[in-house]
VEXGU-917098 format. One line per 8 residues: number of its first residue (from 1); for each residue x, y, z of C-alpha. Coordinates in steps of 0.25 Angstrom, whole numbers, plus 5000, padded with zeros to 4 digits. Example, Ala and Ser with C-alpha at 12.3 -4.5 7.8 and 13.67 -1.06 7.14 Angstrom:
<rs>
1) 5049,4982,5031 | 5055,4996,5029
</rs>
This chain:
<rs>
1) 5096,4991,4582 | 5092,4978,4575 | 5077,4977,4571 | 5071,4963,4569 | 5057,4964,4562 | 5046,4955,4566 | 5044,4951,4552 | 5057,4945,4549
9) 5051,4939,4536 | 5049,4953,4530 | 5059,4961,4537 | 5074,4960,4540 | 5081,4964,4553 | 5085,4979,4553 | 5096,4987,4561 | 5099,5001,4564
17) 5107,5009,4575 | 5106,5022,4583 | 5115,5029,4593 | 5110,5031,4608 | 5118,5040,4618 | 5118,5035,4633 | 5123,5045,4643 | 5131,5042,4656
25) 5122,5042,4668 | 5125,5052,4679 | 5128,5048,4694 | 5129,5054,4708 | 5136,5051,4720 | 5131,5050,4734 | 5142,5053,4744 | 5139,5049,4758
33) 5143,5060,4768 | 5155,5058,4776 | 5156,5061,4791 | 5162,5075,4794 | 5170,5080,4802 | 5179,5069,4805 | 5192,5069,4814 | 5205,5067,4808
41) 5209,5052,4811 | 5195,5047,4808 | 5195,5033,4801 | 5194,5033,4786 | 5181,5037,4781 | 5173,5028,4771 | 5167,5037,4760 | 5153,5033,4754
49) 5147,5038,4740 | 5139,5031,4729 | 5136,5035,4715 | 5122,5034,4709 | 5129,5026,4697 | 5133,5016,4707 | 5147,5018,4703 | 5158,5019,4713
57) 5161,5033,4720 | 5176,5037,4722 | 5181,5046,4733 | 5192,5057,4733 | 5197,5067,4743 | 5196,5081,4737 | 5203,5088,4748 | 5207,5087,4763
65) 5215,5077,4771 | 5210,5063,4767 | 5212,5052,4757 | 5202,5042,4751 | 5204,5028,4747 | 5191,5022,4740 | 5180,5027,4749 | 5189,5028,4762
73) 5193,5042,4766 | 5205,5044,4775 | 5206,5057,4783 | 5221,5062,4783 | 5219,5075,4791 | 5210,5085,4797 | 5203,5095,4787 | 5192,5094,4777
81) 5192,5082,4767 | 5183,5083,4754 | 5180,5069,4748 | 5174,5068,4734 | 5165,5056,4729 | 5166,5054,4714 | 5160,5044,4704 | 5167,5046,4690
89) 5156,5039,4682 | 5158,5028,4671 | 5152,5026,4657 | 5138,5026,4662 | 5139,5036,4673 | 5145,5050,4673 | 5154,5055,4685 | 5146,5058,4697
97) 5147,5072,4703 | 5158,5072,4714 | 5153,5073,4729 | 5162,5078,4740 | 5162,5078,4755 | 5170,5086,4765 | 5175,5080,4778 | 5180,5088,4789
105) 5192,5082,4797 | 5194,5087,4811 | 5208,5087,4818 | 5210,5074,4827 | 5213,5075,4842 | 5225,5067,4846 | 5222,5056,4856 | 5231,5058,4869
113) 5234,5046,4878 | 5239,5050,4892 | 5238,5040,4904 | 5236,5045,4918 | 5250,5047,4924 | 5255,5039,4936 | 5254,5047,4948 | 5267,5055,4952
121) 5272,5061,4965 | 5273,5076,4968 | 5287,5081,4963 | 5287,5072,4950 | 5288,5081,4938 | 5279,5078,4926 | 5286,5070,4915 | 5283,5062,4903
129) 5279,5051,4913 | 5266,5059,4915 | 5266,5067,4903 | 5265,5056,4893 | 5253,5058,4884 | 5252,5052,4870 | 5245,5056,4857 | 5240,5048,4845
137) 5247,5058,4836 | 5260,5066,4835 | 5261,5079,4844 | 5266,5085,4857 | 5261,5085,4871 | 5261,5097,4880 | 5258,5094,4895 | 5253,5102,4906
145) 5259,5102,4917 | 5272,5100,4909 | 5283,5090,4911 | 5292,5093,4923 | 5280,5099,4931 | 5279,5095,4946 | 5264,5094,4949 | 5257,5095,4963
153) 5252,5083,4970 | 5238,5079,4966 | 5230,5076,4953 | 5236,5084,4942 | 5231,5086,4928 | 5241,5084,4916 | 5237,5090,4903 | 5243,5087,4889
161) 5241,5095,4876 | 5244,5087,4863 | 5248,5095,4851 | 5248,5086,4838 | 5259,5087,4828 | 5248,5087,4817 | 5240,5099,4821 | 5232,5098,4808
169) 5225,5085,4811 | 5226,5085,4826 | 5221,5093,4837 | 5228,5096,4850 | 5224,5087,4861 | 5225,5087,4877 | 5224,5077,4888 | 5225,5077,4903
177) 5228,5067,4914 | 5228,5067,4929 | 5241,5065,4936 | 5242,5062,4951 | 5253,5068,4959 | 5255,5062,4972 | 5261,5069,4985 | 5276,5068,4986
185) 5282,5062,4999 | 5291,5070,5007 | 5301,5067,5018 | 5306,5075,5030 | 5321,5077,5034 | 5321,5081,5048 | 5335,5085,5054 | 5337,5078,5067
193) 5338,5089,5079 | 5349,5087,5089 | 5346,5077,5099 | 5347,5076,5111 | 5346,5090,5116 | 5345,5096,5130 | 5332,5102,5135 | 5333,5117,5134
201) 5340,5116,5120 | 5336,5128,5111 | 5325,5126,5101 | 5328,5116,5090 | 5327,5120,5075 | 5321,5108,5068 | 5325,5105,5053 | 5317,5096,5043
209) 5314,5097,5028 | 5304,5089,5020 | 5308,5084,5006 | 5296,5091,5001 | 5302,5105,5005 | 5289,5107,5013 | 5291,5113,5028 | 5292,5103,5039
217) 5285,5105,5052 | 5290,5100,5066 | 5282,5095,5078 | 5285,5089,5091 | 5280,5075,5091 | 5284,5072,5105 | 5293,5077,5116 | 5296,5091,5123
225) 5297,5100,5112 | 5289,5111,5104 | 5291,5115,5090 | 5289,5129,5083 | 5291,5128,5068 | 5304,5121,5067 | 5310,5124,5081 | 5309,5113,5092
233) 5309,5118,5106 | 5312,5108,5117 | 5303,5109,5129 | 5308,5097,5138 | 5316,5085,5139 | 5313,5072,5131 | 5312,5068,5117 | 5306,5077,5107
241) 5301,5071,5094 | 5300,5081,5083 | 5292,5078,5070 | 5294,5084,5057 | 5282,5084,5047 | 5279,5089,5033 | 5264,5087,5031 | 5265,5088,5016
249) 5257,5096,5006 | 5249,5094,4993 | 5262,5089,4986 | 5269,5082,4998 | 5264,5071,5007 | 5267,5073,5022 | 5281,5068,5026 | 5283,5057,5036
257) 5286,5064,5049 | 5300,5064,5054 | 5303,5065,5069 | 5316,5069,5076 | 5318,5066,5091 | 5326,5075,5100 | 5330,5071,5114 | 5330,5082,5124
265) 5338,5080,5137 | 5337,5087,5150 | 5349,5095,5154 | 5353,5102,5167 | 5357,5117,5169 | 5348,5121,5157 | 5344,5134,5165 | 5357,5140,5170
273) 5363,5131,5180 | 5350,5127,5187 | 5347,5115,5179 | 5333,5116,5174 | 5329,5103,5168 | 5317,5107,5160 | 5313,5119,5151 | 5300,5124,5144
281) 5300,5134,5133 | 5289,5144,5134 | 5285,5151,5121 | 5277,5164,5122 | 5269,5167,5110 | 5272,5180,5104 | 5258,5182,5099 | 5253,5183,5113
289) 5262,5195,5115 | 5254,5207,5109 | 5260,5220,5103 | 5274,5221,5109 | 5285,5213,5116 | 5283,5212,5131 | 5295,5215,5140 | 5297,5208,5154
297) 5284,5201,5152 | 5279,5193,5164 | 5273,5180,5157 | 5265,5170,5164 | 5268,5155,5163 | 5257,5147,5169 | 5250,5134,5168 | 5251,5119,5172
305) 5264,5113,5168 | 5266,5099,5173 | 5281,5100,5170 | 5282,5111,5180 | 5276,5102,5191 | 5287,5098,5201 | 5295,5085,5198 | 5287,5078,5210
313) 5274,5081,5202 | 5279,5076,5188 | 5285,5089,5183 | 5299,5095,5182 | 5300,5106,5192 | 5309,5103,5204 | 5305,5114,5214 | 5292,5113,5221
321) 5290,5128,5219 | 5293,5128,5204 | 5306,5136,5207 | 5314,5128,5196 | 5305,5134,5185 | 5312,5146,5178 | 5311,5153,5165 | 5322,5158,5155
329) 5322,5165,5142 | 5332,5156,5136 | 5332,5141,5132 | 5345,5139,5139 | 5339,5144,5152 | 5349,5154,5155 | 5340,5167,5155 | 5330,5166,5166
337) 5317,5174,5166 | 5311,5180,5178 | 5298,5173,5182 | 5289,5172,5194 | 5282,5159,5199 | 5267,5163,5200 | 5263,5149,5204 | 5268,5135,5204
345) 5262,5122,5207 | 5272,5110,5206 | 5262,5099,5208 | 5256,5101,5193 | 5265,5112,5187 | 5255,5123,5188 | 5263,5136,5187 | 5263,5151,5184
353) 5275,5159,5181 | 5278,5174,5177 | 5290,5175,5168 | 5295,5188,5164 | 5298,5188,5149 | 5309,5199,5145 | 5303,5201,5131 | 5290,5195,5126
361) 5290,5196,5111 | 5277,5199,5104 | 5283,5195,5090 | 5290,5181,5094 | 5288,5170,5104 | 5295,5172,5117 | 5302,5159,5123 | 5305,5157,5137
369) 5309,5144,5145 | 5304,5138,5158 | 5314,5129,5165 | 5311,5120,5176 | 5316,5107,5184 | 5328,5111,5192 | 5330,5104,5205 | 5341,5115,5209
377) 5330,5126,5211 | 5324,5128,5225 | 5320,5143,5224 | 5312,5152,5215 | 5318,5157,5203 | 5308,5168,5201 | 5310,5183,5200 | 5296,5188,5201
385) 5300,5203,5202 | 5307,5203,5189 | 5295,5196,5182 | 5287,5208,5185 | 5295,5221,5181 | 5294,5235,5186 | 5281,5237,5178 | 5274,5227,5187
393) 5270,5234,5200 | 5263,5222,5206 | 5260,5207,5202 | 5251,5199,5211 | 5249,5184,5206 | 5240,5181,5218 | 5244,5166,5217 | 5250,5165,5231
401) 5239,5155,5235 | 5240,5158,5250 | 5244,5169,5260 | 5240,5184,5259 | 5251,5189,5251 | 5249,5192,5236 | 5263,5194,5231 | 5267,5204,5221
409) 5277,5198,5211 | 5284,5211,5207 | 5296,5217,5214 | 5286,5227,5220 | 5281,5217,5230 | 5267,5223,5231 | 5262,5211,5238 | 5248,5210,5241
417) 5240,5205,5253 | 5227,5197,5252 | 5216,5202,5260 | 5201,5198,5262 | 5196,5186,5268 | 5206,5176,5262 | 5215,5176,5274 | 5227,5170,5266
425) 5219,5158,5262 | 5222,5153,5248 | 5208,5149,5246 | 5203,5163,5248 | 5214,5172,5243 | 5218,5163,5231 | 5211,5154,5221 | 5216,5141,5216
433) 5205,5140,5205 | 5208,5132,5192 | 5205,5145,5185 | 5219,5149,5184 | 5233,5142,5182 | 5240,5146,5195 | 5237,5139,5209 | 5231,5152,5215
441) 5225,5166,5211 | 5221,5177,5220 | 5206,5176,5224 | 5198,5189,5225 | 5184,5185,5231 | 5177,5198,5227 | 5176,5203,5242 | 5189,5204,5250
449) 5200,5195,5244 | 5211,5205,5239 | 5226,5208,5238 | 5230,5221,5244 | 5243,5226,5239 | 5252,5239,5242 | 5253,5243,5228 | 5248,5257,5225
457) 5241,5258,5212 | 5235,5272,5213 | 5238,5282,5201 | 5248,5290,5210 | 5256,5278,5211 | 5254,5272,5197 | 5248,5281,5187 | 5247,5269,5177
465) 5245,5255,5182 | 5241,5242,5175 | 5234,5231,5183 | 5231,5217,5178 | 5225,5204,5184 | 5220,5191,5180 | 5206,5189,5186 | 5196,5178,5186
473) 5182,5185,5190 | 5172,5176,5196 | 5162,5186,5200 | 5157,5200,5197 | 5148,5201,5209 | 5156,5212,5217 | 5168,5221,5217 | 5179,5212,5211
481) 5192,5220,5212 | 5204,5216,5204 | 5214,5226,5208 | 5212,5240,5214 | 5216,5251,5224 | 5202,5256,5225 | 5195,5259,5238 | 5182,5265,5232
489) 5187,5277,5223 | 5189,5269,5210 | 5204,5269,5211 | 5212,5260,5202 | 5206,5246,5201 | 5199,5235,5194 | 5187,5226,5198 | 5181,5215,5190
497) 5167,5219,5195 | 5161,5230,5204 | 5148,5228,5211 | 5145,5216,5202 | 5145,5224,5189 | 5153,5214,5182 | 5163,5223,5175 | 5177,5227,5178
505) 5178,5239,5186 | 5190,5248,5184 | 5191,5260,5193 | 5194,5273,5186 | 5195,5283,5198 | 5181,5288,5196 | 5173,5275,5194 | 5174,5261,5188
513) 5176,5258,5173 | 5170,5245,5169 | 5176,5241,5155 | 5172,5226,5154 | 5168,5215,5163 | 5176,5203,5169 | 5174,5188,5164 | 5170,5180,5175
521) 5177,5166,5178 | 5188,5169,5168 | 5202,5174,5169 | 5204,5188,5163 | 5216,5198,5163 | 5213,5212,5167 | 5222,5224,5166 | 5219,5238,5171
529) 5227,5250,5167 | 5227,5264,5174 | 5234,5276,5167 | 5233,5290,5170 | 5224,5292,5158 | 5216,5279,5156 | 5212,5265,5162 | 5213,5253,5153
537) 5207,5239,5157 | 5210,5226,5150 | 5203,5213,5151 | 5210,5201,5144 | 5218,5211,5135 | 5205,5219,5131 | 5207,5234,5134 | 5197,5243,5140
545) 5200,5258,5140 | 5194,5267,5151 | 5198,5279,5142 | 5200,5289,5154 | 5209,5292,5165 | 5206,5287,5178 | 5203,5297,5189 | 5205,5297,5204
553) 5211,5284,5207 | 5219,5287,5219 | 5218,5276,5230 | 5224,5275,5244 | 5224,5259,5242 | 5234,5250,5236 | 5231,5239,5225 | 5222,5228,5229
561) 5220,5215,5221 | 5206,5209,5221 | 5200,5219,5230 | 5198,5234,5233 | 5205,5241,5245 | 5192,5249,5247 | 5182,5238,5248
</rs>
């Protein structure tokens, strides 16, 4: 140092030196925390740190997938990155203590792009057209359902699972889209049946296929024909239009209907040499035949059939008595069936026939044929006696409509005679009520209208006997006899009421059994069975069992219908 005295006159300037040690100052770093965790692919991170000395801080990556340039940290992969902040000091400041920060870097999930596919039609297999997802990174897609799959019609979900090549830095990713699968169209190929054909031709097998492979159904759009499954049966002369349809399903839309026309011509000599012009097919439903096949079964064909009216009344029958109506078992009309005309009205076609069916199956439908319209026929073609075989002792239809004779249709000819107040008048012995199909039925008035026959039904003549009748009770006020040979001793017989008691009364030889009652103003079928050991009664097929043997049923009278010999 240099000293200058205040008294420069007396003193001179003096100098001297000493040594002073100045140490470096310490410094610290303030390292601003960095966000953690981050996802791989994040933008470069700006690092921020300051030194208390004001000197610049430098950064470095101690470990992990990252690089640093200046104060910019770039993540290069998933994992843990450790970043260091340093200030090395200078002449005046010593180096600052290093600070570090750890940053967790999570795997990135790739971005999948997958547009909703254009709708396809059922039957189109999945391909790259629909399975066309893309990713922002390299890798492979697995699709569910896989390529080549044919999807059902409707809205279907497609799924894609993406596995990245770099599984260290990227997660597996998934995506879905909805694909609309439209119903496919289908067409019908309908083989044209033979046309024209003659009326009476055998049933025709129809053939049609759908492009979808689904079954085709058939129906008669118009004309004289019926269809069962794929079999067409011609029922008259004219043009039959048959339709083939396929209604579709969940995958196929309904097909456009296809039709075929068949011309049916009339032909003479279709039934032997008699030249019947028309034929109807009668199918007997086997489900109505219980338990077992029936042999030589008399079947009733009745109703109002306009086509059975005479030609003069707009029908097809030539004979005024309906004689040109016959039945056969075959479609060609070569095997006649025995039948009986119960009643016939040519003005409107009301008719009732009993036809003997040789075998009536209970497992398969039975088909017979009605033929009509033959101008060469002038006499009846019936064979009544053969309709009712030897098991039938007597059959009375009570449909004569006039006179006093009630004819027995069997070969036994136990013809009955009307008695009572009728005097042969149709209005008193017969009824033509609308309650039944035929023109007439026997009318028992509850007092003295009856039919007396010469048939002996007592046990000595017939140990076992079955008696049946269709009845229409209108009152239970008196003794309403159905059939009996009783004259006061409870011999065989059935009453629909006795003394107004409202019950069926069945004679047992020692009294009257009353198992049930009649239903008024309604047709019902009743059957009474006598055997040596029991009595059975049926009303409309419901069985009632007396459970004991009848006793003392001898009678000196024959069978009466609608009345009692003793009263």
